[in-house]
Every structure is written in C-alpha cells, then in structure tokens.
C-alpha positions as CSV (number, residue, x, y, z in Angstrom):
1,M,-68.0,109.5,-54.8
2,L,-68.8,107.4,-51.7
3,T,-72.4,107.5,-52.6
4,E,-71.7,106.0,-56.0
5,V,-69.5,103.2,-54.5
6,S,-72.4,102.2,-52.1
7,R,-74.9,102.3,-54.9
8,A,-72.9,100.1,-57.3
9,R,-74.3,96.6,-57.7
10,F,-71.9,94.6,-59.9
11,R,-68.8,96.5,-61.1
12,I,-66.6,99.4,-60.6
13,M,-63.9,100.4,-63.2
14,T,-61.4,103.1,-62.5
15,T,-58.4,104.7,-64.0
16,F,-55.5,106.4,-62.3
17,I,-53.4,107.7,-65.3
18,R,-51.3,110.3,-63.6
19,H,-47.6,110.9,-63.3
20,R,-47.7,111.2,-59.5
21,P,-49.2,108.9,-56.8
22,P,-52.2,110.0,-54.7
23,E,-50.0,111.2,-51.8
24,Y,-48.6,113.9,-54.1
25,F,-52.0,115.6,-54.5
26,L,-52.5,115.9,-50.7
27,G,-50.2,118.9,-50.8
28,F,-52.6,120.7,-53.2
29,T,-55.9,119.8,-51.4
30,D,-57.4,120.7,-48.1
31,G,-57.7,118.1,-45.3
32,E,-61.3,117.4,-46.0
33,T,-60.7,116.6,-49.7
34,A,-57.8,114.4,-48.7
35,Q,-60.0,112.5,-46.3
36,V,-62.7,112.0,-48.9
37,A,-60.2,110.7,-51.4
38,S,-58.7,108.3,-49.0
39,A,-62.1,107.1,-47.9
40,Y,-63.1,106.6,-51.6
41,F,-60.0,104.4,-52.3
42,E,-60.7,102.3,-49.1
43,A,-64.5,102.1,-49.9
44,V,-63.8,100.7,-53.4
45,V,-61.6,98.0,-51.9
46,R,-64.1,97.1,-49.2
47,W,-66.9,97.0,-51.8
48,S,-65.1,94.3,-53.7
49,A,-65.2,92.0,-50.7
50,L,-69.0,92.3,-50.2
51,P,-71.1,89.2,-51.1
52,G,-72.5,88.8,-54.6
53,P,-71.1,88.9,-58.1
54,R,-69.0,92.0,-58.2
55,S,-65.7,93.1,-59.6
56,V,-63.3,96.1,-59.3
57,R,-60.9,96.7,-62.1
58,R,-58.4,99.5,-61.8
59,I,-55.9,100.7,-64.4
60,V,-52.8,102.6,-63.3
61,C,-50.1,104.1,-65.4
62,T,-46.5,103.5,-64.5
63,P,-44.4,106.0,-66.6
64,N,-41.8,106.4,-63.9
65,A,-40.2,104.7,-60.8
66,E,-42.4,106.6,-58.4
67,M,-45.7,105.4,-60.0
68,E,-44.2,101.9,-60.5
69,G,-43.5,101.7,-56.7
70,W,-46.9,103.1,-55.8
71,A,-48.7,100.6,-58.2
72,Q,-46.7,97.7,-56.7
73,R,-47.6,98.8,-53.1
74,F,-51.3,99.1,-54.2
75,V,-51.2,95.6,-55.7
76,Q,-49.8,94.2,-52.5
77,E,-52.3,96.1,-50.3
78,T,-55.2,94.7,-52.3
79,S,-53.9,91.2,-52.9
80,A,-56.3,89.7,-50.3
81,Y,-59.2,90.9,-52.4
82,P,-59.6,88.5,-55.3
83,R,-62.3,90.6,-57.0
84,H,-60.1,93.7,-57.0
85,E,-57.8,93.6,-59.9
86,I,-55.1,96.2,-60.8
87,R,-53.4,96.4,-64.1
88,V,-50.9,98.9,-65.5
89,V,-50.4,100.7,-68.8
90,D,-47.7,102.8,-70.2
91,W,-48.5,106.5,-70.6
92,P,-45.9,108.1,-72.9
93,L,-47.5,111.6,-72.7
94,G,-46.0,114.1,-70.3
95,I,-49.5,115.1,-68.9
96,D,-52.1,113.3,-66.9
97,A,-55.1,111.7,-68.6
98,V,-58.7,112.5,-67.9
99,N,-59.4,109.8,-65.3
100,M,-62.7,108.0,-64.8
101,A,-64.7,105.8,-62.5
102,V,-67.5,103.8,-64.0
103,F,-70.2,102.4,-61.7
104,D,-72.2,99.6,-63.2
105,D,-73.9,100.9,-66.3
106,S,-75.3,104.0,-64.6
107,V,-72.8,106.7,-63.8
108,V,-69.3,107.9,-64.7
109,L,-67.2,110.3,-62.6
110,L,-64.5,112.2,-64.6
111,A,-61.5,113.7,-62.9
112,F,-59.2,116.3,-64.5
113,T,-55.8,117.4,-63.3
114,S,-55.5,121.0,-64.5
115,G,-53.1,123.9,-64.4
116,P,-49.7,124.3,-63.0
117,A,-51.0,123.8,-59.5
118,Q,-52.3,120.3,-60.4
119,Q,-55.8,121.2,-59.2
120,L,-58.3,118.3,-59.3
121,N,-61.7,118.9,-60.8
122,G,-64.5,116.4,-61.3
123,F,-67.8,115.8,-63.0
124,R,-70.6,113.3,-62.6
125,I,-72.3,112.1,-65.8
126,D,-75.3,109.7,-65.8
127,E,-76.3,110.0,-69.5
128,P,-76.7,106.4,-70.7
129,E,-74.9,106.8,-74.0
130,F,-71.9,108.5,-72.3
131,V,-71.7,105.7,-69.8
132,R,-71.8,103.1,-72.5
133,C,-69.0,104.8,-74.4
134,S,-67.0,105.2,-71.2
135,V,-67.3,101.4,-70.6
136,G,-66.1,100.8,-74.1
137,H,-63.1,103.2,-73.6
138,F,-62.2,101.5,-70.4
139,E,-62.3,98.1,-72.0
140,Q,-59.9,99.3,-74.7
141,L,-57.5,100.5,-72.0
142,W,-57.9,97.2,-70.2
143,S,-57.1,95.2,-73.3
144,V,-53.7,96.8,-73.6
145,S,-52.9,96.8,-69.9
146,R,-50.9,94.2,-68.1
147,K,-50.7,92.6,-64.6
148,L,-48.0,93.9,-62.3
149,A,-46.4,90.8,-60.8
150,A,-46.1,90.5,-57.1
151,S,-42.3,90.7,-57.3
152,S,-42.6,94.0,-59.1
153,Q,-41.4,92.5,-62.4
154,R,-43.5,93.4,-65.4
155,T,-45.2,90.6,-67.2
C-alpha cells in the first residue's frame, strides 16, 4: 500500500464504506498490520501536501453515530490539507462494501471485510480496463456523496 502511495503522481481515490471506524479493526489484526494501516492513512494525507497537481478524494459512509463521529474527526484532522477532500455517503446495507483505493490510472487495491471475525483481505489489480471501470465506479459514488460540514452538520 505504501509503495502505491509513493508511486502515485496525480490522484488517489479511496473508499471507506464500513460500519465501524478503523480503530475497531485493530482488535482483529496483529500489531504489524495495524502499523501498516496507520502508516497508509498518514502517507495518503502527507502525499496530498506534496508539490504538483495532485488530489486525494476519500468517500466514507456514515450509517451510524460512531462512523459519523469518526468521519467528522477525520475531516478536522485533514482540514489543513486543501487537496485532501473527504465526502460522505449513506450506506443502508447492514454489511461493509468492497472498498477500494485507486492510484492514478494504474492500479486499484480492493479490500474485503469477510466473515464473522471481520477479517480484512486485499487484492492489487493493475489491469487497465479494471482500473478504468473502478475510476468510473468511484466517480458515481462521488456524485452522490456530500461534504461533511466542519460543525458536524450534514449539508
């Protein structure tokens, strides 16, 4: 994941469509995995501050108060990074979505939450047609998402 962040040249698009914030998953992962996940989140934010034309767009679902609070904190933590934008979507299903991170037009990482233990599994796909379709899917999600106001009021 960190390699893909460092290779990205102009855009990173990610989804976090889960019913629990990242901290919840720390109980199901080993220390090394937790450190990698934390480093990834931080690297994406830092990447958005590097010089050049670049953008980070993140979509987070807020189906409950816990996720709404986490999204609000995340917006506040990244507010100093103008090229790092977070938007939220409703997610009425009682299960997590397949989540993705798209890097430029070259690679997609997919993350699945599976089983009763909420195990996280991931895949890297660099097939150009799949990447193109993933960008299109992300754009659809983005078009129905909304900004989360700094005062935690929905707009």
